C-alpha positions in Angstrom: -0.3 5.1 -28.1 -3.3 2.8 -27.9 -1.2 -0.3 -28.6 1.2 -2.2 -26.4 3.9 -2.8 -29.0 5.7 -5.5 -27.0 2.4 -7.5 -26.9 0.7 -6.4 -30.1 -2.5 -5.9 -28.1 -4.8 -2.9 -28.0 -4.7 -1.0 -24.7 -7.6 -0.9 -22.3 -9.8 -3.3 -24.1 -11.0 -6.6 -22.7 -9.6 -9.6 -24.6 -11.3 -13.0 -25.3 -10.0 -14.4 -21.9 -11.4 -11.4 -19.9 -8.0 -9.8 -19.4 -6.9 -6.2 -20.1 -3.6 -5.0 -21.5 -3.0 -1.6 -20.0 -0.1 0.9 -19.5 -0.2 1.6 -15.7 0.8 4.8 -14.0 4.2 4.8 -12.3 4.4 4.5 -8.6 7.5 3.4 -6.7 10.1 0.6 -6.5 10.8 -1.7 -3.6 14.4 -3.1 -3.7 15.0 -6.4 -1.8 17.1 -9.6 -2.2 16.3 -13.2 -2.8 17.4 -15.0 0.4 18.5 -18.2 -1.4 20.6 -16.7 -4.2 21.4 -13.2 -2.8 20.3 -11.7 -6.1 18.6 -8.2 -6.1 14.9 -8.2 -6.7 13.0 -5.0 -7.8 9.3 -4.8 -7.2 7.7 -2.1 -9.3 4.5 -0.9 -7.6 2.3 0.8 -10.3 -1.4 1.6 -10.6 -4.3 1.2 -12.9 -8.0 1.9 -12.5 -8.7 -1.5 -14.1 -7.7 -3.2 -10.9 -10.5 -3.4 -8.3 -10.3 -1.0 -5.4 -9.6 -2.4 -1.9 -12.7 -3.4 0.0 -14.0 -5.3 3.1 -15.1 -8.8 2.5 -16.8 -11.4 4.7 -15.1 -14.8 4.8 -17.4 -17.8 5.3 -14.5 -20.1 6.2 -13.7 -17.6 9.1 -17.3 -17.7 10.4 -18.3 -14.5 8.8 -15.3 -12.4 10.0 -14.4 -9.6 7.7 -11.1 -8.8 6.2 -9.7 -6.2 3.8 -9.2 -7.5 0.3 -6.5 -5.7 -1.8 -6.6 -7.0 -5.4 -3.3 -7.0 -7.3 -2.1 -8.1 -10.7 1.5 -9.5 -10.6 3.5 -9.8 -13.8 5.9 -12.6 -14.6 9.5 -12.2 -13.4 11.8 -10.4 -15.7 15.5 -11.2 -15.5 17.7 -8.1 -16.1 20.9 -6.4 -14.9 21.1 -3.5 -12.4 23.1 -0.3 -12.8 26.3 -2.1 -11.8 25.7 -4.8 -14.4 24.8 -7.4 -11.8 21.9 -9.8 -12.5 18.6 -9.0 -10.9 14.9 -9.9 -11.3 12.0 -7.4 -11.5 8.3 -7.8 -11.0 5.5 -5.4 -11.9 2.7 -5.3 -9.3 -0.3 -3.4 -10.4 -2.8 -2.0 -7.8 -5.8 0.3 -7.8 -4.7 4.0 -7.6 -6.3 4.2 -4.1 -3.5 1.8 -2.9 -0.6 3.5 -4.5 
């Protein structure tokens, strides 16, 4: 606890680049396929209070129109194998707990 062993970084502390290594709360998984290869893709939707909550924002380029901004942190793709031993790719998508 307190250290992300795979990264060797302390949890929940801001690093020198302004990033935070955290252990997010579980959420749910979306299973889909890559249209080009047909490979399974798993998107793990998880949450952390370190991600900004959704909010309304004005967009100058849209002449002041407002839109809903939903900040996310998306991890790098991880190649793996599913339960049947078939290749797949998984992504971790971290959102604020209000989203999940």
